[in-house]
One Martini backbone bead per residue (centre of mass of N, CA, C, O) as a GRO file, in nm:
protein
  194
    1MET     BB    1  -6.846 -16.425  -4.924
    2LYS     BB    2  -6.564 -16.292  -5.110
    3GLN     BB    3  -6.379 -16.352  -5.420
    4ILE     BB    4  -6.064 -16.213  -5.544
    5THR     BB    5  -5.845 -16.250  -5.826
    6TYR     BB    6  -5.494 -16.192  -5.879
    7ARG     BB    7  -5.249 -16.107  -6.124
    8LEU     BB    8  -4.889 -16.089  -6.083
    9ASP     BB    9  -4.596 -15.973  -6.279
   10THR     BB   10  -4.532 -15.704  -6.119
   11ARG     BB   11  -4.468 -15.443  -5.913
   12GLU     BB   12  -4.687 -15.264  -6.033
   13ASP     BB   13  -4.919 -15.463  -5.985
   14PHE     BB   14  -4.896 -15.449  -5.676
   15LEU     BB   15  -4.966 -15.149  -5.648
   16ARG     BB   16  -5.242 -15.170  -5.783
   17PHE     BB   17  -5.361 -15.380  -5.597
   18THR     BB   18  -5.343 -15.227  -5.325
   19ALA     BB   19  -5.508 -14.981  -5.410
   20GLU     BB   20  -5.770 -15.132  -5.490
   21VAL     BB   21  -5.826 -15.278  -5.226
   22LEU     BB   22  -5.821 -15.031  -5.026
   23ALA     BB   23  -6.063 -14.884  -5.200
   24SER     BB   24  -6.262 -15.098  -5.147
   25ASP     BB   25  -6.563 -15.197  -5.022
   26ASP     BB   26  -6.493 -15.481  -4.946
   27TYR     BB   27  -6.265 -15.408  -4.753
   28LYS     BB   28  -6.414 -15.195  -4.572
   29ASN     BB   29  -6.667 -15.417  -4.500
   30ALA     BB   30  -6.494 -15.622  -4.374
   31LYS     BB   31  -6.430 -15.815  -4.102
   32GLU     BB   32  -6.248 -16.013  -4.283
   33VAL     BB   33  -5.913 -16.089  -4.426
   34LEU     BB   34  -5.797 -16.318  -4.679
   35PHE     BB   35  -5.482 -16.403  -4.807
   36LYS     BB   36  -5.405 -16.590  -5.106
   37VAL     BB   37  -5.078 -16.701  -5.190
   38PHE     BB   38  -4.946 -16.773  -5.522
   39THR     BB   39  -4.653 -16.923  -5.654
   40ALA     BB   40  -4.415 -16.887  -5.944
   41GLN     BB   41  -4.077 -16.904  -5.967
   42LEU     BB   42  -3.987 -16.797  -5.692
   43LYS     BB   43  -3.777 -16.673  -5.483
   44ASP     BB   44  -3.732 -16.668  -5.156
   45ALA     BB   45  -3.668 -16.360  -5.132
   46ASP     BB   46  -3.928 -16.273  -5.286
   47ILE     BB   47  -4.136 -16.397  -5.095
   48LYS     BB   48  -4.046 -16.240  -4.840
   49ASP     BB   49  -4.096 -15.962  -4.963
   50LEU     BB   50  -4.393 -15.997  -5.020
   51HIS     BB   51  -4.481 -16.045  -4.729
   52ARG     BB   52  -4.381 -15.780  -4.618
   53ARG     BB   53  -4.559 -15.599  -4.801
   54MET     BB   54  -4.831 -15.714  -4.716
   55LYS     BB   55  -4.802 -15.637  -4.411
   56ALA     BB   56  -4.773 -15.332  -4.463
   57HIS     BB   57  -5.059 -15.295  -4.612
   58PHE     BB   58  -5.194 -15.558  -4.425
   59PRO     BB   59  -5.172 -15.582  -4.093
   60LYS     BB   60  -5.475 -15.706  -4.004
   61ASP     BB   61  -5.435 -15.935  -4.191
   62LYS     BB   62  -5.448 -16.248  -4.350
   63ILE     BB   63  -5.178 -16.487  -4.450
   64ILE     BB   64  -5.147 -16.718  -4.714
   65GLY     BB   65  -4.941 -16.992  -4.873
   66ALA     BB   66  -4.809 -17.114  -5.200
   67SER     BB   67  -4.698 -17.317  -5.427
   68MET     BB   68  -4.751 -17.430  -5.791
   69THR     BB   69  -4.579 -17.668  -5.905
   70ASN     BB   70  -4.754 -17.928  -5.877
   71PHE     BB   71  -4.992 -17.840  -6.044
   72VAL     BB   72  -4.836 -17.813  -6.311
   73ALA     BB   73  -4.706 -18.094  -6.318
   74LYS     BB   74  -4.981 -18.254  -6.332
   75ARG     BB   75  -5.043 -18.104  -6.622
   76THR     BB   76  -4.800 -18.235  -6.774
   77ASP     BB   77  -4.562 -18.428  -6.628
   78ASP     BB   78  -4.357 -18.649  -6.529
   79VAL     BB   79  -4.085 -18.588  -6.315
   80SER     BB   80  -3.908 -18.845  -6.436
   81THR     BB   81  -3.855 -18.710  -6.685
   82PRO     BB   82  -3.594 -18.573  -6.860
   83ASN     BB   83  -3.772 -18.297  -6.968
   84TRP     BB   84  -3.926 -18.158  -6.733
   85THR     BB   85  -3.788 -17.880  -6.692
   86THR     BB   86  -3.834 -17.769  -6.974
   87ARG     BB   87  -4.146 -17.794  -6.974
   88MET     BB   88  -4.201 -17.633  -6.714
   89LYS     BB   89  -4.091 -17.345  -6.798
   90LYS     BB   90  -4.332 -17.284  -7.003
   91PHE     BB   91  -4.550 -17.270  -6.759
   92LEU     BB   92  -4.358 -17.119  -6.577
   93LYS     BB   93  -4.375 -16.810  -6.411
   94ASP     BB   94  -4.320 -16.495  -6.278
   95TYR     BB   95  -4.580 -16.519  -6.043
   96VAL     BB   96  -4.890 -16.400  -5.886
   97LEU     BB   97  -5.151 -16.517  -5.677
   98ILE     BB   98  -5.436 -16.330  -5.537
   99SER     BB   99  -5.669 -16.403  -5.289
  100CYS     BB  100  -5.953 -16.225  -5.187
  101CYS     BB  101  -6.109 -16.273  -4.873
  102TYR     BB  102  -6.433 -16.173  -4.783
  103PHE     BB  103  -6.563 -16.126  -4.458
  104TYR     BB  104  -6.880 -16.037  -4.298
  105SER     BB  105  -6.946 -16.291  -4.062
  106SER     BB  106  -6.660 -16.412  -4.028
  107LYS     BB  107  -6.404 -16.605  -3.889
  108VAL     BB  108  -6.037 -16.611  -3.885
  109GLN     BB  109  -5.802 -16.873  -3.830
  110LEU     BB  110  -5.461 -16.939  -3.759
  111PHE     BB  111  -5.252 -17.232  -3.820
  112GLU     BB  112  -4.910 -17.326  -3.749
  113ILE     BB  113  -4.683 -17.582  -3.879
  114ASP     BB  114  -4.355 -17.687  -3.813
  115SER     BB  115  -4.224 -17.988  -3.893
  116THR     BB  116  -3.924 -17.933  -3.793
  117GLU     BB  117  -4.059 -17.895  -3.477
  118VAL     BB  118  -4.194 -18.185  -3.485
  119ASP     BB  119  -4.217 -18.495  -3.306
  120ASP     BB  120  -4.554 -18.526  -3.276
  121PHE     BB  121  -4.815 -18.561  -3.487
  122THR     BB  122  -5.036 -18.684  -3.321
  123ALA     BB  123  -5.043 -18.471  -3.094
  124THR     BB  124  -5.090 -18.230  -3.278
  125ALA     BB  125  -5.358 -18.325  -3.404
  126LEU     BB  126  -5.512 -18.357  -3.135
  127ASN     BB  127  -5.485 -18.063  -3.047
  128LEU     BB  128  -5.629 -17.937  -3.293
  129ASN     BB  129  -5.892 -18.093  -3.272
  130LYS     BB  130  -5.969 -17.969  -2.997
  131LYS     BB  131  -5.977 -17.675  -3.095
  132PHE     BB  132  -6.195 -17.713  -3.316
  133LYS     BB  133  -6.421 -17.815  -3.116
  134GLN     BB  134  -6.420 -17.514  -2.971
  135ILE     BB  135  -6.543 -17.393  -3.224
  136PRO     BB  136  -6.796 -17.208  -3.307
  137ASP     BB  137  -6.936 -17.287  -3.592
  138LEU     BB  138  -6.769 -17.462  -3.778
  139GLN     BB  139  -6.718 -17.442  -4.146
  140GLY     BB  140  -6.391 -17.473  -4.196
  141VAL     BB  141  -6.083 -17.627  -4.343
  142GLU     BB  142  -5.775 -17.505  -4.454
  143VAL     BB  143  -5.512 -17.682  -4.629
  144LEU     BB  144  -5.161 -17.613  -4.643
  145CYS     BB  145  -4.910 -17.821  -4.798
  146SER     BB  146  -4.615 -18.023  -4.758
  147GLY     BB  147  -4.480 -18.368  -4.845
  148GLY     BB  148  -4.712 -18.539  -4.910
  149LYS     BB  149  -4.972 -18.768  -4.859
  150GLU     BB  150  -4.806 -18.980  -4.684
  151ARG     BB  151  -4.778 -18.746  -4.449
  152VAL     BB  152  -5.070 -18.608  -4.433
  153ALA     BB  153  -5.297 -18.820  -4.400
  154PRO     BB  154  -5.262 -18.905  -4.099
  155PHE     BB  155  -5.306 -18.625  -3.986
  156LEU     BB  156  -5.599 -18.581  -4.107
  157GLU     BB  157  -5.737 -18.820  -3.972
  158ILE     BB  158  -5.707 -18.702  -3.682
  159LEU     BB  159  -5.814 -18.410  -3.726
  160THR     BB  160  -6.126 -18.514  -3.821
  161VAL     BB  161  -6.223 -18.630  -3.570
  162GLY     BB  162  -6.559 -18.542  -3.513
  163LEU     BB  163  -6.560 -18.356  -3.812
  164GLU     BB  164  -6.743 -18.468  -4.055
  165LYS     BB  165  -6.922 -18.189  -4.114
  166VAL     BB  166  -6.649 -18.065  -4.181
  167PRO     BB  167  -6.480 -17.905  -4.420
  168PHE     BB  168  -6.193 -18.026  -4.586
  169PHE     BB  169  -5.941 -17.827  -4.753
  170GLY     BB  170  -5.701 -17.792  -5.038
  171ALA     BB  171  -5.332 -17.805  -5.070
  172GLU     BB  172  -5.036 -17.882  -5.234
  173ALA     BB  173  -4.736 -17.782  -5.237
  174GLY     BB  174  -4.479 -17.703  -5.429
  175ALA     BB  175  -4.175 -17.879  -5.567
  176VAL     BB  176  -3.890 -17.924  -5.743
  177GLU     BB  177  -3.715 -18.034  -5.501
  178ARG     BB  178  -3.828 -18.320  -5.384
  179GLU     BB  179  -3.604 -18.411  -5.163
  180LYS     BB  180  -3.653 -18.118  -4.990
  181VAL     BB  181  -3.916 -18.171  -4.871
  182THR     BB  182  -4.130 -18.047  -4.637
  183CYS     BB  183  -4.364 -18.066  -4.371
  184GLN     BB  184  -4.620 -17.819  -4.404
  185PHE     BB  185  -4.873 -17.652  -4.214
  186LYS     BB  186  -5.165 -17.465  -4.311
  187LEU     BB  187  -5.437 -17.327  -4.123
  188ALA     BB  188  -5.767 -17.234  -4.215
  189VAL     BB  189  -6.018 -17.104  -4.005
  190LYS     BB  190  -6.372 -17.107  -4.039
  191SER     BB  191  -6.597 -16.899  -3.838
  192LEU     BB  192  -6.903 -16.836  -3.738
  193THR     BB  193  -7.017 -16.499  -3.610
  194ASN     BB  194  -7.337 -16.386  -3.540
   0.00000   0.00000   0.00000
């Protein structure tokens, strides 16, 4: 596996990025490609447009993503302070980070759960746990989620039962409007298929 990360500040950067990736030997020789897209300060419409453009340029590849607001917030100040928004704006700019993960012998599967449509998180976690146990030579599970660890931790505890030797890793997506955060999980499963 090889990972190359790009920072995109403009639409022109996106065009250069797509041309460079499509022309690269890494892309041409990879068995599977996973794009991990992280955004800062982008509007919802811009994020949807970016996703549409990514799928147009890379239709056979997998794409996951999250916002980076919480990451930056944790490195600056407590969000409860009066001037948090002002301080935050100087750290957050309208940009995108895209990590291209090139897999030469591994398979990547994506599982997405929209928490707004889930009635029973325990049953959902048990179902995913069963699916993970059926994946031959499971090498890792990456979890991107939002909603805070108090909502995610119980889900992950169930999800990882019997998979103690498999690394689970990932990040919590950021959200500026903390009270409007919903809990959404995106799981990228990497499984070696030699």
